[in-house]
N, C-alpha and C positions, 0 to 999 in steps of 0.2 A: 481624423477618425482613429480611434485607438487600435493598436495591434491586438492580435489574438492573445498574446502573452499578457498584455495590460488588462484585457477583459477578464482573463482567467484570474489574474492577481486580484483584481477588484472584486470579482464574484466570490473568491475564496477568503477574502478578508474576515467576514463574520465567523466562519468556521475556524479559521486560524486563531482568531482572538479567543474563541471559546475553548479551543484546545490548549492555548497557552495559559489559561486560567486554571486548568487542571494540574494536579501534581504530575510530575514527569513520569512517574511509574504507571499511572492509569492508562494512557494510550498504549504503552508497551504491554501491559497485562491484557488489555482488550485484544490487541493483535495476537498475542500468544494464545489466549483462550479461543479465539476464532480459528487459528491455525490448528490447534489440537483438536477442537471439535470437528473441524472440517476433515481432518485425517481419520478420526475415529468413527464418524457417522457414515454408515454405508449408504450408497445411493445418491442422495442429494447433498451430501456434505461438501461437495466441490463448490456449491454456491457460496458457502461461508469462506472458502479459500479464494474464490473470485472476488469477494468483497475486500479481502485483505490485499490481493494483488492490485485492485483499483485504488485502494487507499495508499499503498506504497508507491504506485506510479504517480499519483497526484502529488504526494509530498516530495517525491524525487523531482518532478517537473518544477515545482515551486522553488525548491532549494538549489536547482542546478546552477544558476549563475553565480551563486555565492560559494559553491564548493570548489575545493582544489581537486586536481585529477585523481589522487588516491581515494579520497572519500567518495567521489563520483563512481569510480570503479567498484568499490565495495558495495555501495548502495544499489548500483545496477546489477551486480552479481546476486544480491539478496532478492531483488525483484525477479530476476530470471529463475532463480531457484524456486521461489514461491509459485511462479507461473508454471514451471515444470511439475511441481507437486500437484497443482490444480489440474493440469492436463492429465496427469496420471490417474487422478481420482475421477475425473469426468469421463475419460475414455479408457477404462481398464482393458487390458488384454484378456482374451478368453483363455 
């Protein structure tokens, strides 16, 4: 029976292949656009940020075994920063 990681890797393969066919700048610009829109759209903009957080978490999970400690730390920090921005947008202080 395959492990959870193997099932996620296998299920992610079509999406990863599709992303790898795109120019490297396209996913970056898509994430950037969603982040900017999520920050600027009042009210429900946090949903766009949550999509970015989920995407970043997914790619970090897939890349984790191949990464050295320093890139792991940098990517995890970016993920936590995006999650903090999402939380701030979703639950603003009065």
